[in-house]
Phi, psi and omega in degrees: 000123179290146177259005178275112183303320181295317179293322179298314180295320178299321179294322178297319179294323176297318179298318179297314181298317179295319180294319179298317181293320179296321178293319178297319185283319191232354181075193184283157176242088186299153180264104183292330180291317177295319179302318179290324178295320178293320181290319183226085181307131183106353181291325182279116183252024177274111182261147181205173179229135181219155165251123187231164170242140179261133184291148177287169186305316180301325178289318178300318180293320178297319179294319179300321179294320178294316180299320180297320180293317181289319183291339175294332181261326181229073184290344185273003180271175183264115179253121184299129171297154181304325182291342183261353183292135182198158171249120178281119176275310179219122170270108183287314177200164177211164176054044178248170176285159183301312185297315181298319181292317180295324177293318179294317179298321178297321179293317182292323181301333180286338186247358182304317179305323177288325180298320187267350187305320180240019181285134180285152172278167180224147179242128180244147183208184173051059182296145183216133178287126176249152183202150172213200184284349184251332189198170170234144182213153172269115182263143178241156177252120174298135183285341179205206182273010186300316182292318178299317180293320179299311180298316180297321179298313182296317179297317181295319180295318178297316179299323179295339177263008178082018181254110181277145179266132180227068181283163175293326179203156181297143177285108183232011182222173177228083187227154174240110180291133183240344179206142171231151181277127175261339186207166178299157178298138170264334178283158174301134184303310182297321179294321178297315179296323178299321178294315179301315182292335184276347184282124180237102181298154177293157177293121182225153172232133184237115174269113178279101185241005179204164177218166178235147168264126178233149176204151179146197184274151180071145176259018176272350180079022182292119189298336179291343184235007182236136174265144183231143174226127182148194002280154175249126183286133178283136178072014179074010180288128179300141177276139180283158177086000000 
């Protein structure tokens, strides 16, 4: 992940252009596993462990406004509840059995205070709506190398405790997923893309100053199936409130 904000933003714009074209050409690519989980809660048996950051209220409010606009046109899609919104800092593992995940989470919970004691904070800004055939997310641009350093620090600390990281893919973005497709688009493809392209989130700055340990079923972060422990202040900074 580049720590150059200009390069990071350019990559986001490239991602948007590619996503817009894919939606125009082929429409949405619904998630059958999520659709089945929504229909029959408990169907998804993919268990995982993550270190996440929860967005502050201004970010949650901005996402709610975007969701309201999108759901007016596509009400049948999956819009993340405010309680489920999150930024994944480190995906420790995914698609594992329940027992293995619970044992791993118990081990990590014992060392989280040490993990965060010297962990740097990160500042995110310039939110931009990102989209492809599977989902929509609010993307942020790190203002410096702080997010990259934070992730590297957490991974190194976990490795030092003998805990290997096994993510589905390397963490290279700073995004909060806000919608996933459950079904094909009912709206005209070109019209849908025009709406996506027209959304301009407010100027926001998000200081990532704490994290949570989460574990459980599904990687959607659904609070009904995920256990959470935290928040833990990064760098030992006291949390306000």
